[in-house]
N, C-alpha and C positions, 0 to 999 in steps of 0.2 A: 564602426564599433559594434554594431550588431553581430557581425561575423566574428569579431575579436573576443566578445565576452564568452561564448560558449567554451572556447579553448583556453582562455587565459584569465577569465574572471575579471573582477574589478582591480586589476593590477595597476601599477603607477601609470602605465600609458593610458589606460581606460580611464583612470581618475583625472588625468590631465586633460584628456580630450572631452569628457563630460563637463568639466568645469568650464572649458572655453566655449563649448556649445551653449551651456546654460547662461553664461555670461553674455554672449552675443544676443541671445533672444530675449534676455531679461533687460537688456540696456539699448543696444542699437536698434533692434527691431521694434521695441516698445516706443523709443524716441521717434522712430520713423512714423509710426501710426499717429503719435501726438502731433508730429510736424503736419501730417496731412489734415488731421481733423481740427486742430487749432489755427493753422495758418493757411495752408494751401486752399483746402475745401472752402472756408469762408471767403478767401480772396476771389476765387473762381465764381462763387455765387454773386458776389458783389459785382463782378464784371460781366455777368451774362445779359444777353439781350436776344429778343426774337426767338427764333427756333432753337437756339442753344439752351434755353432755359429747361425744357422738358428733357432733353438729352443729358444735360448736366446733372440735374436732380436725380435722374435715374442711376447715372454713373456714380455720383457720390454716395447715394444711399446703398447702392451695391457694394461699393468699397468699404463703407463703414461696417456692413453686415459681414463682409469678408474678415475685417479686423476682429469681430466678436467670435466669428467661427474659428478663426486661427488661434485665438486665445484659448478657446475651449479644447482645441486639438493639442496646444502646447502644454496645457497643465499636467497631463498624466505623463508626458514624456519628461517634463520638467522634474517631476517627482522621481522618476526613475533614474535620471541623470544625477539628482541629488544623492541617491543611495550610491550609485557608482563612484561619484566623487568623494564620498565618505569611505569608500573601500569596502562597502557591503555588497554582498552577492545580489546581482540583478541582471534581468535580461531586457533588451529592448525588443518589444514586439515588432517584427518587421511590418506587419499590416499598419500598426499606429504610425510608425516612421514614414511609410509610403503614403498614407493618407495626408500627413502633415505636409511632406515635401510636395506632393501633388497640388494641394490646396494653395501652398505659398508659390509655386511655380506659376499657377493659373492667375493668382492675384498680382504677381510681378508683371506677367505679360499684359494683363488688363491695365495696369499703370502705365507701362511703357508705350503700349499701342494706342491707349485712349486718353488717359489723364494728362501725361506730360505733354503730348502734341496740343491739346486743348489749352493747357495752362500757358504754354509758350505763345499761342495765338491771342489769348483773351487778356492775360495779366501784363500791364506794362512793366518795362524794365525796372523802373524804380520800386514798384511794388514787390517784384521778384527779389530784388536785393533786400528789402526789407524783411521778406519772408526768410531769406538765407540768413540774415542775422539773427532772426528769432530762433531758427533752427540751431545756430551756432551756440547761443546763449543757452539753450535747453541742454546742450552738452557740456556746459560749464565754460565755454569760450566767451571772450568779451563780445558784448553786443554792439560796441561802437566802432 
């Protein structure tokens, strides 16, 4: 979209793309962070023992700090996307987009490489199933 805007402005294609990106990060990404902070992180902390405790607290604290940092990077992009979605002229600063995508990619790698393996090792299957149901309910699905 950053390359599209200078040549085509906030045309219909840019408006559709901006609306889709904004919807994803306002809903799915926000729910993902809620899932972790309200369900997964507490379950991990409840399950920890021994040397896992120090490592896990550092990991959870770091991921929660990432969530706040990502929200701060997202807000100016969200405002720009809102302008584009409304058909108003706007530019997506490449440096802001790159900072956001780099931060998100690093956060996802940390979740996949550290958080998810630890969750699979420490949280019993029935507790993971309950977390899955809470996540589904958060998205408007049936919790039962």
